[in-house]
C-alpha positions as a Markdown table, in Angstrom:
| # | Residue | x | y | z |
|---|---|---|---|---|
| 1 | Met | 140.9 | 16.3 | -57.2 |
| 2 | Asn | 137.7 | 16.6 | -55.2 |
| 3 | Ile | 137.2 | 15.1 | -51.7 |
| 4 | Phe | 135.0 | 12.2 | -52.8 |
| 5 | Glu | 137.7 | 11.1 | -55.2 |
| 6 | Ala | 140.4 | 11.5 | -52.5 |
| 7 | Val | 138.3 | 9.4 | -50.0 |
| 8 | Leu | 137.7 | 6.7 | -52.7 |
| 9 | Leu | 141.4 | 6.4 | -53.7 |
| 10 | Gly | 142.5 | 6.5 | -50.0 |
| 11 | Ala | 140.1 | 3.6 | -49.3 |
| 12 | Val | 141.3 | 1.6 | -52.3 |
| 13 | Glu | 144.9 | 2.1 | -51.2 |
| 14 | Gly | 144.3 | 1.2 | -47.6 |
| 15 | Phe | 142.3 | -1.9 | -48.4 |
| 16 | Thr | 144.6 | -3.3 | -51.1 |
| 17 | Glu | 148.1 | -2.3 | -49.9 |
| 18 | Phe | 148.7 | -5.5 | -47.9 |
| 19 | Leu | 146.5 | -7.9 | -49.9 |
| 20 | Pro | 148.4 | -9.7 | -52.7 |
| 21 | Ile | 146.3 | -8.1 | -55.4 |
| 22 | Ser | 148.5 | -5.0 | -56.1 |
| 23 | Ser | 147.5 | -1.6 | -54.6 |
| 24 | Thr | 149.3 | 0.3 | -57.3 |
| 25 | Gly | 147.5 | -1.6 | -59.9 |
| 26 | His | 144.1 | -0.9 | -58.4 |
| 27 | Leu | 144.9 | 2.8 | -57.8 |
| 28 | Thr | 146.1 | 3.1 | -61.4 |
| 29 | Ile | 142.9 | 1.5 | -62.7 |
| 30 | Val | 140.6 | 3.7 | -60.5 |
| 31 | Glu | 142.6 | 6.8 | -61.3 |
| 32 | Lys | 142.2 | 6.1 | -65.0 |
| 33 | Leu | 138.4 | 5.5 | -64.6 |
| 34 | Leu | 138.2 | 8.9 | -62.8 |
| 35 | Gly | 139.8 | 10.5 | -65.9 |
| 36 | Tyr | 143.3 | 11.2 | -64.6 |
| 37 | Gln | 146.5 | 10.9 | -66.7 |
| 38 | Ile | 148.0 | 8.0 | -64.8 |
| 39 | Asp | 151.6 | 8.7 | -65.8 |
| 40 | Ala | 151.4 | 12.4 | -64.9 |
| 41 | Pro | 154.0 | 13.4 | -62.2 |
| 42 | Asp | 151.4 | 14.6 | -59.7 |
| 43 | Ile | 149.4 | 11.4 | -60.0 |
| 44 | Thr | 152.4 | 9.0 | -59.7 |
| 45 | Ala | 153.5 | 11.1 | -56.7 |
| 46 | Phe | 150.0 | 11.1 | -55.2 |
| 47 | Thr | 149.9 | 7.3 | -55.6 |
| 48 | Ala | 153.2 | 6.8 | -53.8 |
| 49 | Ile | 152.5 | 9.3 | -51.0 |
| 50 | Ile | 149.1 | 8.0 | -49.8 |
| 51 | Gln | 150.7 | 4.6 | -49.3 |
| 52 | Ser | 152.3 | 6.0 | -46.2 |
| 53 | Gly | 148.9 | 6.1 | -44.5 |
| 54 | Ala | 148.6 | 2.3 | -44.7 |
| 55 | Val | 152.2 | 1.8 | -43.7 |
| 56 | Ile | 151.9 | 4.0 | -40.6 |
| 57 | Ala | 148.8 | 2.0 | -39.6 |
| 58 | Thr | 150.9 | -1.2 | -39.9 |
| 59 | Val | 153.7 | 0.3 | -37.8 |
| 60 | Ile | 151.2 | 1.1 | -35.0 |
| 61 | Phe | 149.4 | -2.3 | -35.4 |
| 62 | Leu | 152.7 | -4.2 | -35.1 |
| 63 | Arg | 154.4 | -1.8 | -32.7 |
| 64 | Lys | 155.1 | -4.5 | -30.1 |
| 65 | Asp | 156.8 | -6.7 | -32.6 |
| 66 | Ile | 158.7 | -3.8 | -34.1 |
| 67 | Ala | 159.8 | -2.6 | -30.7 |
| 68 | Arg | 160.9 | -6.1 | -29.7 |
| 69 | Ile | 162.9 | -6.6 | -33.0 |
| 70 | Ile | 164.6 | -3.1 | -32.7 |
| 71 | Ser | 165.5 | -3.8 | -29.1 |
| 72 | Gly | 167.0 | -7.2 | -29.9 |
| 73 | Trp | 168.9 | -5.7 | -32.8 |
| 74 | Val | 170.3 | -2.8 | -30.8 |
| 75 | Arg | 171.3 | -5.2 | -28.0 |
| 76 | Gly | 173.1 | -7.4 | -30.5 |
| 77 | Val | 174.9 | -4.5 | -32.1 |
| 78 | Leu | 176.2 | -3.2 | -28.7 |
| 79 | Asn | 176.9 | -6.6 | -27.1 |
| 80 | Ala | 178.3 | -9.6 | -28.9 |
| 81 | Asp | 176.8 | -12.0 | -26.3 |
| 82 | Gln | 173.3 | -11.0 | -27.5 |
| 83 | Arg | 173.8 | -11.9 | -31.1 |
| 84 | Asp | 172.2 | -15.3 | -30.8 |
| 85 | Asp | 168.9 | -13.6 | -30.1 |
| 86 | Pro | 166.5 | -14.4 | -33.0 |
| 87 | Asp | 165.3 | -10.8 | -32.9 |
| 88 | Tyr | 168.9 | -9.5 | -33.6 |
| 89 | Arg | 169.1 | -11.8 | -36.6 |
| 90 | Phe | 165.6 | -10.9 | -37.8 |
| 91 | Gly | 166.4 | -7.2 | -37.5 |
| 92 | Trp | 169.5 | -7.6 | -39.8 |
| 93 | Ala | 167.4 | -9.7 | -42.1 |
| 94 | Val | 164.8 | -7.0 | -42.6 |
| 95 | Ile | 167.5 | -4.4 | -43.1 |
| 96 | Leu | 169.3 | -6.5 | -45.8 |
| 97 | Gly | 166.0 | -7.4 | -47.4 |
| 98 | Ser | 165.0 | -3.7 | -47.8 |
| 99 | Ile | 168.1 | -2.8 | -49.8 |
| 100 | Pro | 167.4 | -4.3 | -53.2 |
| 101 | Ile | 164.1 | -2.5 | -53.9 |
| 102 | Gly | 165.7 | 0.9 | -52.9 |
| 103 | Ile | 168.5 | 0.4 | -55.4 |
| 104 | Val | 166.3 | -0.8 | -58.2 |
| 105 | Gly | 163.6 | 1.8 | -57.5 |
| 106 | Leu | 166.1 | 4.7 | -57.8 |
| 107 | Leu | 167.8 | 3.3 | -60.9 |
| 108 | Phe | 164.6 | 2.7 | -62.8 |
| 109 | Gln | 162.4 | 5.4 | -61.4 |
| 110 | Asp | 161.7 | 7.1 | -64.8 |
| 111 | Thr | 160.6 | 3.8 | -66.4 |
| 112 | Ile | 158.5 | 2.8 | -63.4 |
| 113 | Glu | 156.7 | 6.1 | -63.4 |
| 114 | Ser | 156.1 | 6.2 | -67.2 |
| 115 | Thr | 156.3 | 3.0 | -69.3 |
| 116 | Leu | 155.2 | 0.6 | -66.6 |
| 117 | Arg | 152.2 | 2.8 | -65.7 |
| 118 | Ser | 150.4 | 1.4 | -68.8 |
| 119 | Leu | 147.3 | -0.6 | -68.0 |
| 120 | Trp | 148.5 | -3.3 | -70.3 |
| 121 | Phe | 151.3 | -3.9 | -67.9 |
| 122 | Val | 148.9 | -3.9 | -65.0 |
| 123 | Ala | 146.6 | -6.5 | -66.7 |
| 124 | Gly | 149.5 | -8.7 | -67.8 |
| 125 | Ala | 151.1 | -8.6 | -64.4 |
| 126 | Leu | 147.9 | -9.4 | -62.6 |
| 127 | Ile | 147.4 | -12.6 | -64.6 |
| 128 | Leu | 151.0 | -13.8 | -65.0 |
| 129 | Trp | 152.0 | -13.3 | -61.3 |
| 130 | Ser | 148.8 | -15.2 | -60.3 |
| 131 | Gly | 150.5 | -18.3 | -61.7 |
| 132 | Val | 153.6 | -17.7 | -59.5 |
| 133 | Met | 151.3 | -17.3 | -56.5 |
| 134 | Ala | 149.4 | -20.4 | -57.2 |
| 135 | Phe | 152.6 | -22.5 | -57.6 |
| 136 | Ala | 154.1 | -21.0 | -54.4 |
| 137 | Asp | 150.9 | -21.7 | -52.5 |
| 138 | His | 150.8 | -25.3 | -53.7 |
| 139 | Ala | 154.5 | -26.1 | -53.3 |
| 140 | Ala | 155.0 | -24.5 | -49.9 |
| 141 | Thr | 155.8 | -26.9 | -47.0 |
| 142 | Gln | 155.4 | -24.1 | -44.3 |
| 143 | Val | 157.8 | -26.0 | -42.0 |
| 144 | Arg | 159.7 | -22.9 | -41.0 |
| 145 | His | 158.6 | -20.1 | -38.7 |
| 146 | Glu | 159.5 | -16.6 | -37.7 |
| 147 | Glu | 162.4 | -17.7 | -35.5 |
| 148 | Asp | 163.9 | -19.6 | -38.5 |
| 149 | Val | 164.1 | -16.5 | -40.8 |
| 150 | Thr | 167.6 | -15.7 | -41.9 |
| 151 | Trp | 169.3 | -12.9 | -43.8 |
| 152 | Lys | 169.5 | -15.2 | -46.8 |
| 153 | Asp | 165.7 | -15.6 | -46.7 |
| 154 | Thr | 165.0 | -11.9 | -46.6 |
| 155 | Leu | 167.7 | -11.0 | -49.2 |
| 156 | Ile | 166.0 | -13.4 | -51.6 |
| 157 | Ile | 162.5 | -12.1 | -50.7 |
| 158 | Gly | 163.7 | -8.5 | -50.9 |
| 159 | Thr | 165.1 | -9.1 | -54.3 |
| 160 | Val | 161.9 | -10.6 | -55.5 |
| 161 | Gln | 160.1 | -7.6 | -54.0 |
| 162 | Cys | 161.7 | -5.5 | -56.7 |
| 163 | Leu | 159.3 | -7.1 | -59.2 |
| 164 | Ser | 156.5 | -5.3 | -57.4 |
| 165 | Leu | 157.7 | -2.1 | -59.0 |
| 166 | Ile | 155.7 | -3.3 | -61.9 |
| 167 | Pro | 152.1 | -2.3 | -61.2 |
| 168 | Gly | 149.9 | -5.4 | -61.0 |
| 169 | Val | 152.5 | -7.8 | -59.6 |
| 170 | Ser | 151.8 | -6.7 | -56.0 |
| 171 | Arg | 154.5 | -6.1 | -53.4 |
| 172 | Ser | 152.8 | -8.4 | -50.9 |
| 173 | Gly | 152.1 | -11.0 | -53.5 |
| 174 | Ala | 155.8 | -11.0 | -54.5 |
| 175 | Thr | 157.2 | -11.2 | -51.0 |
| 176 | Met | 154.6 | -13.7 | -49.8 |
| 177 | Ser | 155.3 | -16.0 | -52.8 |
| 178 | Ala | 159.0 | -15.8 | -52.3 |
| 179 | Gly | 158.6 | -16.5 | -48.6 |
| 180 | Leu | 156.4 | -19.6 | -49.2 |
| 181 | Leu | 159.0 | -21.0 | -51.7 |
| 182 | Arg | 161.5 | -20.6 | -48.8 |
| 183 | Asp | 159.2 | -22.9 | -46.8 |
| 184 | Leu | 158.1 | -20.2 | -44.4 |
| 185 | Asp | 154.5 | -20.5 | -43.0 |
| 186 | Arg | 151.9 | -18.1 | -44.3 |
| 187 | Val | 151.6 | -16.0 | -41.2 |
| 188 | Thr | 155.3 | -15.5 | -41.0 |
| 189 | Val | 155.6 | -14.5 | -44.7 |
| 190 | Thr | 152.7 | -12.1 | -44.3 |
| 191 | Lys | 154.2 | -10.4 | -41.3 |
| 192 | Leu | 157.6 | -10.3 | -43.0 |
| 193 | Ser | 155.9 | -8.7 | -46.0 |
| 194 | Phe | 154.6 | -6.0 | -43.6 |
| 195 | Phe | 158.1 | -5.4 | -42.1 |
| 196 | Leu | 159.8 | -5.1 | -45.5 |
| 197 | Ser | 157.1 | -2.7 | -46.7 |
| 198 | Ile | 157.8 | -0.1 | -44.0 |
| 199 | Pro | 161.2 | 1.2 | -45.1 |
| 200 | Ala | 160.5 | 0.8 | -48.8 |
| 201 | Leu | 157.1 | 2.6 | -48.9 |
| 202 | Leu | 158.0 | 5.3 | -46.4 |
| 203 | Ala | 161.2 | 6.1 | -48.3 |
| 204 | Ala | 159.2 | 6.3 | -51.6 |
| 205 | Ser | 156.6 | 8.6 | -50.0 |
| 206 | Val | 159.2 | 10.9 | -48.6 |
| 207 | Leu | 161.1 | 11.0 | -51.9 |
| 208 | Gln | 158.0 | 11.9 | -53.9 |
| 209 | Thr | 156.9 | 14.5 | -51.3 |
| 210 | Val | 160.3 | 16.3 | -51.6 |
| 211 | Thr | 160.8 | 16.0 | -55.4 |
| 212 | Glu | 157.2 | 16.5 | -56.5 |
| 213 | Tyr | 155.9 | 19.0 | -53.9 |
| 214 | Asp | 155.3 | 21.7 | -56.5 |
| 215 | Asn | 153.7 | 19.4 | -59.0 |
| 216 | Ile | 151.2 | 18.2 | -56.5 |
| 217 | Ser | 150.1 | 21.7 | -55.6 |
| 218 | Ala | 146.7 | 22.7 | -57.0 |
| 219 | Asp | 148.2 | 26.1 | -57.7 |
| 220 | Asn | 150.4 | 24.4 | -60.3 |
| 221 | Gly | 147.6 | 22.3 | -61.8 |
| 222 | Gly | 148.3 | 19.2 | -59.6 |
| 223 | Val | 145.8 | 17.1 | -57.6 |
| 224 | Gly | 146.3 | 19.3 | -54.6 |
| 225 | Trp | 147.8 | 18.8 | -51.1 |
| 226 | Phe | 144.5 | 18.8 | -49.2 |
| 227 | Pro | 143.1 | 15.8 | -51.2 |
| 228 | Thr | 146.4 | 14.1 | -50.9 |
| 229 | Ile | 146.4 | 14.4 | -47.1 |
| 230 | Val | 142.7 | 13.3 | -46.9 |
| 231 | Ala | 143.5 | 10.2 | -49.0 |
| 232 | Thr | 146.5 | 9.4 | -46.8 |
| 233 | Leu | 144.3 | 9.6 | -43.7 |
| 234 | Val | 141.6 | 7.4 | -45.2 |
| 235 | Ser | 144.4 | 5.0 | -46.2 |
| 236 | Phe | 145.5 | 4.9 | -42.6 |
| 237 | Val | 142.1 | 4.1 | -41.2 |
| 238 | Val | 141.2 | 1.5 | -43.8 |
| 239 | Gly | 144.7 | 0.0 | -43.8 |
| 240 | Trp | 144.4 | -0.6 | -40.0 |
| 241 | Phe | 141.4 | -2.8 | -40.4 |
| 242 | Ala | 142.8 | -4.5 | -43.6 |
| 243 | Val | 146.0 | -5.6 | -41.7 |
| 244 | Ser | 144.0 | -7.0 | -38.8 |
| 245 | Trp | 141.7 | -8.9 | -41.1 |
| 246 | Leu | 144.4 | -10.3 | -43.3 |
| 247 | Leu | 146.5 | -11.7 | -40.5 |
| 248 | Lys | 143.4 | -13.6 | -39.2 |
| 249 | Phe | 142.4 | -14.7 | -42.7 |
| 250 | Ile | 145.8 | -16.0 | -43.7 |
| 251 | Ala | 146.1 | -18.0 | -40.5 |
| 252 | Arg | 143.2 | -20.2 | -41.7 |
| 253 | His | 143.1 | -19.9 | -45.5 |
| 254 | Ser | 145.3 | -20.2 | -48.6 |
| 255 | Tyr | 145.8 | -17.4 | -51.2 |
| 256 | Ser | 143.3 | -19.0 | -53.7 |
| 257 | Ile | 140.6 | -16.3 | -53.3 |
| 258 | Phe | 143.2 | -13.6 | -54.1 |
| 259 | Ile | 144.5 | -15.6 | -57.1 |
| 260 | Gly | 141.0 | -16.0 | -58.5 |
| 261 | Tyr | 140.3 | -12.3 | -58.1 |
| 262 | Arg | 143.5 | -11.3 | -59.8 |
| 263 | Leu | 142.8 | -13.5 | -62.8 |
| 264 | Val | 139.3 | -12.2 | -63.2 |
| 265 | Leu | 140.3 | -8.5 | -62.8 |
| 266 | Gly | 143.2 | -9.0 | -65.3 |
| 267 | Ala | 141.1 | -10.6 | -67.9 |
| 268 | Val | 138.3 | -8.0 | -67.6 |
| 269 | Leu | 140.9 | -5.2 | -67.9 |
| 270 | Met | 142.4 | -6.8 | -71.0 |
| 271 | Val | 139.0 | -7.0 | -72.7 |
| 272 | Leu | 138.3 | -3.4 | -71.9 |
| 273 | Leu | 141.7 | -2.3 | -73.3 |
| 274 | Ala | 141.4 | -4.5 | -76.4 |
| 275 | Thr | 137.9 | -3.1 | -77.2 |
| 276 | Asn | 139.1 | 0.5 | -76.6 |
| 277 | Val | 136.6 | 1.0 | -73.8 |
| 278 | Ile | 139.5 | 2.5 | -71.8 |
| 279 | Glu | 142.9 | 3.7 | -73.0 |
| 280 | Pro | 146.1 | 2.2 | -71.6 |
| 281 | Lys | 147.3 | 5.6 | -70.3 |
């Protein structure tokens, strides 16, 4: 992989990671257009690893919120009198909500990295999940806020997050839709989506780094560690601005622009696949 491709893929990842349009779906499409075998071990590992750049950007961007929640959770663990603190409950909620995707991801890792990498799955998921997002956006009452989030909310949202293992569904699109259907407001579900992404994506990045280290090495015919690091750094920078923009945008707008974009992209991709302009893998 050359540096131009690494920068391009890093920018795509950073921009799309927290938008409800599927970062993995976009990376898979661009990787295919660049001529890569999208279900090759080094490419699937590269895709997972560079997500850590955007996640780290989110951790830094939300550092005050994260520090507050961790502090409240620790105080509650050590002192029963502190367990009425909303931050203590929210901390447990995020922990419980992060468990389902870890279990499902490990159980179905081979299927996720092979069968589900087909661009037919990406196109179908982009279109079908747009319907779910549209329904959630329309049906949401948004009467509940961050202090109202419970472990039940995040367990349900975390379970729905498992569907994001299908490229094209979108992790943020899945969690945001589930949160809206729990009557949480858009800003709360967006921030909750960020919090739930941190353990899931960092764990996936670490796992792929450890298990696929040799496959990524250019000496073994992989994409190379230098381009992977460059893409991760670009993902971090672009992800920082994307998170800042999204929180401001969601505070004033619905998800309709993202739903429309998903439908158009999915339809175009299906036409390209049906006419054999591009191969599904």
